[in-house]
C-alpha positions, 0 to 999 in steps of 0.5 A: 619079953624078958625084962633082963639084959646083960650089958658090958659085953664088948668082946665076947671072948674076954669075959667068957661070954662067947662060944670059945669052941667057934671063932669068927672074924671081927674088927676091934679097937686097939687104941687111938687111930688103931683098929685090927681084924682078929679071930675071936669067940662067936657070941652066944645066947645069954639073955632069953630075948637074945638073937644071934645074927650071921652078919651079911652086911655092915658099914662105917659111919662118921660116928665110928671115926669119933671112936677111931680118934678116941673122941668118945670116952670109955673105949677098951682095947679089944672092943668090937666095933660097928653099929650098922649091920644087917644079917640072917638070924642064926639062933634065938632065945626062948622068949623071942616070938616076932622073928625066927631063924632064917629071917633076913633082918636089919638091926637098929644101932640103938638097943631098946627094951620096947617097954619103958617110958621112952620106948612106949613113946617111940623114942627108942634111943633114950631107952631106960633099960639098956645102958647101965653106965653111970658116967653117962648119966652124970654128964648128960643128966640121963642116959642114952640107950645102949648102942652097938659097938660104941664104947662102954659109955653106951653100955659096952655092947659088941658091934656088927663089924664082925661075922656074928653079933648078939642082938639083945631084945631081938623082937624089938631091935630087928626089922625084917627085910622083904625080898624086894629090898636087898641088903645094900639098901636095907642095911642103912635103915640101921642108922644113916637113913633114920638119922638123916630123916630125923634131922629133917623132920625134927628140925621142922623143915617145911614146904618152901624152906631154904635149908643150909646143911653143914657136912656133905658126908652120907648123913648130910647127903641124905639130909639134903635129899630128904629136905627136898623130899619134905618140900624145901625149895632150896638146899645149900650144902657146906663142906671143904678141906678133905671133904670138898670133893663131896660137894660135887659128888652130891650135886651130881645126884641132886642138881638143884643143890647149891654148895659152899666150899668154906676153904675156898671163900673170897678174902674177908668172906665167911660161911655166915656172910656167904649164906646171908648174901645167898638168902636176901640178907636174912639167911636160911630158914633152917640149919642142920649140923651133920659134921660133929664137934671134934673138927676144929676150924681155928687154932684156939679151939684146936689147942683147947681140945688138945689140952682137954679144956673142951671136948667139942668145938662150937664153931659150926654151932655158932656159924649156924646160929648167926647164919639163919634168919631171926627166929630160924631153926637149927638142928644138931645131928653131928655127934657132940660128946660133952662140953664146948667153950665160947658158945654164942648163946647171946645170938641164940637168945636175942634173935629167937633162934630155936636150937634143937639137939636132934639126939641119937635119932630114934630110928625105929620110929621111922623104920616102917615108913622108910622101908616103904619109901625104899620099896616105892623107890621114893628114897634111894640109899644107893645114891650114897653107896660108892664101894664094897669091901671085905670085912678082912680089909677093914683096917685099910678101909678105916684109914681110907674113910678117915682120910676122906678118900676122894670118891668114897662116900658110904661103903658096904662091908661083906662077910662070908655070909653075904649074897653077891652084889645086887643090881645097881650096887657097887661091885667088890673092890679088892685091896 
């Protein structure tokens, strides 16, 4: 496997890395709250470990909305978005051995080398070779791995909301999909399934636990399902506002689920007091944050973020810390970019709370087990998939997803290379 990798190729055409003789459609970032489908150059082999994929499926993640809102630093106009995708291999570099042209594969959202300290420990999201960004290292004390379609802060790699995508270290970052796993199920191994699973196991959910989950989007939904899978007795899902419909959506799939609509609590009640009341006065054993740090609930943090006084709000973190029982466990899976003010560190220290940053989940660590569970029908990706759209409609789809359009949970985005919808998957919605 080649030890070299070329970073900062977020738009194949702009710097001459693309195949100018062949065009493709791709979704690009154009500025805050603005994306556009364009015709641009296809990718080509650059490093000898590269694989070029014909994309047969992609999706929108809640993390993509952070880019859409410009909450993540170092985006550039024309960057190709999308970190969750699957496809068929169109070409491979000269040192690629494990995958071949014609294979159906899914890519991990992170880009790993497979050979550094972290990769050898199956912590691929911390790969030391695939993100050259110095600002990330200064802010965090270390870099994350490179990520597809997720700004120059994470290496500047073009994403998969496109007809073609370049996958560096193809032998490491692609998982072959068997014939009995259609794209509409295999696609989500790229991020949401591994991220949700990691949130549950990394926070240490045990048999008999009561678990509270903030955020009822796709990650929160699957974290709830995986909590039950891993032995939790009770799961309480929290959401409200534009996302309140999601509580009913998930409860239809998980009848044992309990819910809190935070925007409809009785006067004088809070999420914390409600959880205490529901859990014998002590609170849940475990709390998992699946929403993110850009969504403010109070005016103080709204203005602090607006004025650049903080990048993230700690409101949900503080709710978790004060809600769980003493010596309870809190996991942070929602994206936090930088700093926040008024974090209740006293509650965390004085009451023995274990706070875990679940990180950008090392999805490759869980790939094979989760694929097996899909084949055995023990986990069900299609529980969260509500819509199928064309790549050409992505500008409108981003707007709908951003507005928490009622009934839209997780989408499947098809290209001209996609197979027809598989049994049980949503049919195409024509916009």
